[in-house]
C-alpha positions in Angstrom: 56.0 -22.5 6.6 53.3 -22.5 9.0 50.3 -20.4 8.4 47.9 -18.7 10.8 44.3 -19.1 10.5 42.3 -15.8 10.4 38.6 -15.3 11.2 36.8 -14.2 8.3 35.3 -10.6 8.4 33.2 -10.9 5.2 29.6 -10.1 6.0 27.4 -13.3 5.9 24.1 -13.1 3.7 22.1 -12.2 6.5 24.7 -9.4 8.0 24.9 -7.9 4.4 21.1 -7.8 4.1 20.7 -6.1 7.8 23.2 -3.5 7.0 21.7 -2.6 3.5 18.2 -2.2 5.3 19.6 -0.4 7.8 21.2 2.0 5.7 18.1 2.4 3.5 16.4 3.5 6.6 19.3 5.6 7.9 19.4 4.1 11.2 22.7 3.7 12.9 24.1 0.7 14.7 23.7 2.1 18.0 19.9 3.4 17.0 19.1 -0.1 15.8 20.7 -1.8 18.6 18.9 0.3 21.4 15.7 -0.2 19.1 16.3 -4.1 19.2 17.5 -4.6 23.0 21.1 -5.4 22.2 24.4 -4.0 21.9 26.1 -1.9 19.1 29.1 -4.3 19.4 26.9 -7.4 19.2 25.2 -5.8 16.2 28.4 -4.9 14.5 29.5 -8.7 14.9 26.2 -9.7 13.2 26.5 -7.2 10.3 30.3 -8.1 9.9 29.6 -11.9 9.9 31.5 -12.5 12.8 28.1 -13.8 14.7 24.8 -15.1 13.8 21.7 -13.8 16.0 19.1 -16.4 17.2 15.9 -16.3 15.5 14.4 -14.1 18.5 16.7 -11.5 17.6 16.1 -11.5 13.7 12.6 -10.7 14.6 13.2 -7.9 16.6 15.9 -6.4 14.4 13.2 -6.7 11.7 10.5 -5.2 13.7 12.8 -2.2 14.9 13.6 -1.6 11.2 9.6 -1.4 10.5 9.8 -4.0 8.0 6.8 -5.5 6.4 6.1 -9.1 7.4 7.0 -10.3 3.9 10.3 -8.5 4.6 10.8 -10.4 8.2 9.9 -13.7 6.8 12.8 -13.1 3.9 15.3 -11.9 6.5 14.5 -15.0 8.5 15.5 -16.9 5.6 18.6 -14.9 4.9 19.7 -16.0 8.5 18.9 -19.6 7.8 15.4 -19.8 9.5 11.9 -20.8 8.8 9.5 -17.7 8.0 7.5 -16.7 11.0 4.4 -15.3 9.4 2.1 -17.2 7.3 1.0 -16.1 3.7 -2.8 -17.1 3.4 -4.4 -17.5 -0.1 -7.1 -14.5 -0.2 -9.8 -16.9 -0.8 -8.6 -19.3 2.3 -10.5 -20.0 5.4 -7.8 -18.4 7.6 -8.5 -14.7 6.7 -12.2 -15.1 5.6 -13.4 -13.2 8.6 -11.2 -10.3 7.8 -12.6 -10.2 4.1 -16.0 -10.7 5.2 -15.5 -7.7 7.6 -13.7 -5.8 4.7 -16.9 -6.4 2.4 -19.1 -5.2 5.1 -17.1 -2.1 5.2 -17.1 -1.6 1.6 -21.3 -1.8 1.7 -21.7 0.5 4.6 -19.5 3.1 2.7 -22.0 3.7 0.1 -23.0 5.6 -1.6 -19.3 6.6 -1.9 -16.7 4.4 -3.5 -14.4 2.2 -1.9 -12.0 -0.4 -2.6 -9.5 -3.0 -1.0 -6.2 -3.2 -3.0 -3.0 -5.0 -2.5 0.5 -3.9 -1.8 1.0 -3.3 -5.5 -2.4 -1.8 -6.3 -4.2 -4.8 -7.5 -7.7 -4.8 -6.9 -9.3 -7.2 -4.1 -12.7 -5.8 -3.7 -14.6 -2.9 -4.4 -18.2 -1.6 -3.9 -21.0 -0.7 -6.2 -20.0 3.0 -6.3 -16.7 2.1 -7.5 -18.0 2.2 -11.3 -18.4 5.9 -11.1 -14.3 5.8 -11.3 -14.1 3.4 -14.1 -16.6 4.9 -16.4 -15.1 5.1 -20.2 -12.1 3.1 -18.9 -11.0 0.4 -21.7 -11.8 -2.9 -21.1 -8.4 -4.2 -21.1 -7.9 -1.9 -17.8 -10.9 -3.6 -16.3 -10.1 -7.1 -17.0 -8.6 -9.0 -13.9 -6.1 -8.6 -12.4 -7.1 -4.9 -12.4 -4.6 -2.4 -10.8 -6.2 0.6 -9.4 -3.3 2.9 -9.6 -2.6 2.2 -13.4 -6.4 2.6 -13.9 -6.2 5.9 -12.1 -3.4 7.5 -14.3 -3.6 5.4 -17.5 -4.7 7.7 -20.7 -7.3 4.9 -21.2 -8.6 5.0 -17.8 -9.4 7.7 -15.3 -7.2 10.3 -16.7 -9.1 12.0 -19.2 -11.6 12.6 -16.6 -9.4 13.9 -14.1 -9.6 17.8 -14.0 -6.3 18.2 -11.7 -4.4 15.2 -13.2 -1.1 16.8 -12.9 -1.5 17.4 -9.0 -3.3 14.4 -8.1 -1.3 12.2 -10.2 1.6 13.4 -8.5 0.2 12.8 -5.0 -0.1 9.1 -6.2 3.3 8.9 -7.7 5.1 10.4 -4.4 2.9 7.7 -2.3 4.3 4.9 -4.5 7.8 6.3 -4.5 8.0 6.5 -0.6 6.9 2.8 -0.3 9.2 1.7 -3.0 12.3 3.6 -1.1 11.2 2.1 2.3 10.4 -1.2 0.7 12.5 -2.4 -2.2 10.5 -4.1 -4.7 11.5 -4.3 -8.4 7.7 -4.8 -9.4 6.9 -1.6 -7.4 9.8 0.5 -9.1 8.8 -0.9 -12.7 5.0 0.3 -11.8 6.3 3.7 -10.7 8.2 4.1 -13.7 4.9 3.4 -15.6 2.8 5.7 -13.5 5.2 8.5 -13.7 5.3 8.2 -17.7 1.6 9.1 -17.6 1.8 12.2 -16.1 2.2 15.6 -17.6 5.3 17.5 -16.8 5.7 20.7 -14.4 3.6 19.7 -11.6 3.2 22.3 -8.9 0.7 22.4 -6.1 -1.8 25.1 -6.3 -5.3 26.1 -5.3 -6.7 22.4 -5.6 -5.0 21.6 -2.5 -7.3 21.4 0.7 -5.0 21.6 3.4 -2.5 19.1 3.2 -5.0 17.1 1.1 -5.2 16.7 -2.7 -8.9 16.1 -3.8 -9.5 14.2 -7.0 -11.4 16.1 -9.2 -13.3 13.9 -11.7 -15.7 14.7 -14.4 -18.8 12.5 -14.7 -22.1 12.7 -16.9 -23.8 14.3 -13.5 -21.1 17.0 -12.9 -17.9 17.3 -11.3 -17.0 15.2 -8.1 -14.4 16.5 -5.8 -13.3 13.4 -3.7 -11.0 13.0 -0.5 -9.2 9.6 0.1 -8.4 7.9 3.5 -6.3 4.5 3.8 -6.8 1.8 6.2 -4.8 -1.3 7.0 -4.7 -4.3 9.3 -1.8 -2.8 11.8 -1.7 -5.6 13.7 -1.9 -8.4 11.3 0.2 -11.5 11.4 -0.8 -12.9 8.2 1.4 -11.5 5.1 -1.5 -11.6 2.8 -3.7 -9.6 5.3 -0.9 -7.1 6.1 -0.5 -6.1 2.8 -4.4 -5.2 1.8 -5.5 -1.6 2.5 -8.7 0.1 2.4 -9.2 3.1 0.2 -12.5 5.0 1.0 -13.1 8.2 -1.1 -15.4 10.8 0.6 -16.9 14.0 -0.7 -14.9 17.3 -0.5 -18.1 19.2 -0.8 -21.8 19.1 -0.3 -22.4 19.0 -4.0 -20.2 16.1 -4.5 -22.0 14.2 -1.6 -25.6 14.9 -3.3 -24.4 13.6 -6.5 -23.1 10.3 -5.4 -26.5 9.9 -3.2 -28.4 10.4 -6.2 -26.5 8.0 -8.2 -26.8 5.5 -5.5 -30.7 6.0 -5.5 -30.6 5.8 -9.1 -29.0 2.5 -9.2 -30.8 0.9 -6.4 -34.2 2.6 -7.2 -34.6 3.4 -3.5 -34.0 6.6 -1.2 -30.9 6.8 0.9 -32.7 6.3 4.0 -34.5 2.9 2.9 -31.1 1.9 1.4 -29.3 2.5 4.9 -31.9 0.7 6.8 -31.8 -2.4 4.5 -27.8 -2.3 4.8 -28.3 -2.4 8.7 
């Protein structure tokens, strides 16, 4: 009996992964096709396994989905192509200028604390004022590799000194949860579960909020600090390592907190703020 060959419609590993990431971001085939500069029909063929896109199209699809550089490399590998983005060691020559620049920013941010951390909260760099956040923390939390997210919420870390632990902790876990949802990562999921377990139940935003911001209210030996944070990243980085770094800078939420940090810096250096600033310049 003669048989008829039927083309397989089973998704390829690439097609399956593309559909998974598209669904995760709630983007329709038509929307993704428009964003990537192709047709819905072609995208349908790609997801079903009937067509394999070229390397440039894979990159365009990854960009259209807002994938990280690490995820873009993974998608290229699924399609059978070599990664497009380098992943340099943090102490390598390729990103040394960027690391030097980050170090200068940290120093320039004094007397306020600032850190550079990786994608999962691993500490990369910190300025001298970071000590105000680590006071009293257990030694095992300060041994490399230090994780600033764990340090912030661990009961042997900053948590006992955080006046508004419930609200501030929820702010942290929500940020981690949002990242984990957009960029699936088993290690980040495990960290999120750990961090969530440190928080008290029944968190309701209250008067501690400043507009849309949640200040960190931290007890210190010199008084209570109220700090806001800003996050900065290399939006145009083409190196995986550099793209995953972010700078978190703490700023005083009131004049009293600013003065407290200036006094601490003066005590540490033995010079007044104006002299300290001129030396940095």
